[in-house]
N, C-alpha and C positions, 0 to 999 in steps of 0.2 A: 707163798707170801700172802699175804693178806691186805686188800685194798679200801679205801673209803675213800668219796667224796664229801669232805666234810661241810660244804654247804648245800647240797641236796636234802630236800624235804627235811629242813628243820624245823623242829617243834618246839613252842614255847609254851610254857606254862600260863593260864588267865591271871594268876595271883601272886603265883610263886615263880622263881627261876625253874629252869628246867636242867637237869643233869641227864646225860643219855651213857651209859658205859660203853665205850667203843671197842674195848679190849680188856683181858683181866687173865693176868696167870700170876704163877707165884712171883716172878721176877718186878713186875710193876702193872699199872692201870694207865690208861688213857679214858679221859672222861670229856666228854662235848657238852659245855654249859651254853644255853641261852637265856637271854634276860631281856624284856621287854624295857622300853624307855621308866626310869624310876624303881624300878626294881632291886632289891637288896640281897646280897649274901651276906647275913650278919657274923660277926666278929669269930672265927674258929681258927683252928691249926691243924698240922697234920704231924703229931708227933714223933713218927720213925723216918719219915720222908722228907726231903727237899720235895717243894711243888715248884713246877716248872708250869708256866703259862705261856701260850701263845695266843693272841687275840688275832683272828680270822677278819672281825667285820666289827665297825661301831668303834664305839668310844666309851670308857666308863673312869669312874675314880677309884682306884686301888690303893689299900692305906697296907702299909705293911708295919711291923713290929716297932718300928722307930714312933711310929702316930703320925706320919707326914701323910696328907692326901696328895696323890699324883694323877693327871689325868694321863690317860694311855690310850693308843687308838691301833687299828688294825696295822699290820709288821712289828709288832713290840714283843719281845719277849722278857718275862720278868721271872724273877727267880726268889722265891722265897725258900728260907732256911728251914730244917726240920725243927717244928718246934714252933716256929714263928706265927704272932696271931695274924692273919690278914682278914680283910673285908672287901667289898667289892659294892660298886653301886652304879647302875647302866644311865648313862646321859645320853645316850642313842638306843637304837636296838644292839644287845651285844651278843657277839660269837666268840669264844675262845674255848682252847682246849687246854687241860690241864692233864700232866703226867706226874706220876709217883713211882716211888720204888716201892715193890713188894706191894704184896694184896692178901691181905689177911682172909684166908679161907678158900682162896682161888686155887684151881687145879689145874695143871698142864693139858 
């Protein structure tokens, strides 16, 4: 078993969001994202996996494939379908975990 305290020793990028891989193996990936107020993750998608987001801290605007902006905050679960384009903009200091199926190039 591996354990990580997700809110300890958070790192934020000075100008850009920070993404820290917490775990990767052939079955999936877990990534911790941290954004300062106003930072943006530009439109992108995960073509071969749904993308599950659990917001741990803060509030941000998340836009999915339908183009609708939704303000979401701590204790929210978001599910983006495989290939669904999405963006993120931090309204407050924002911390969330993203989970994907599979990990290209990851070894057990």
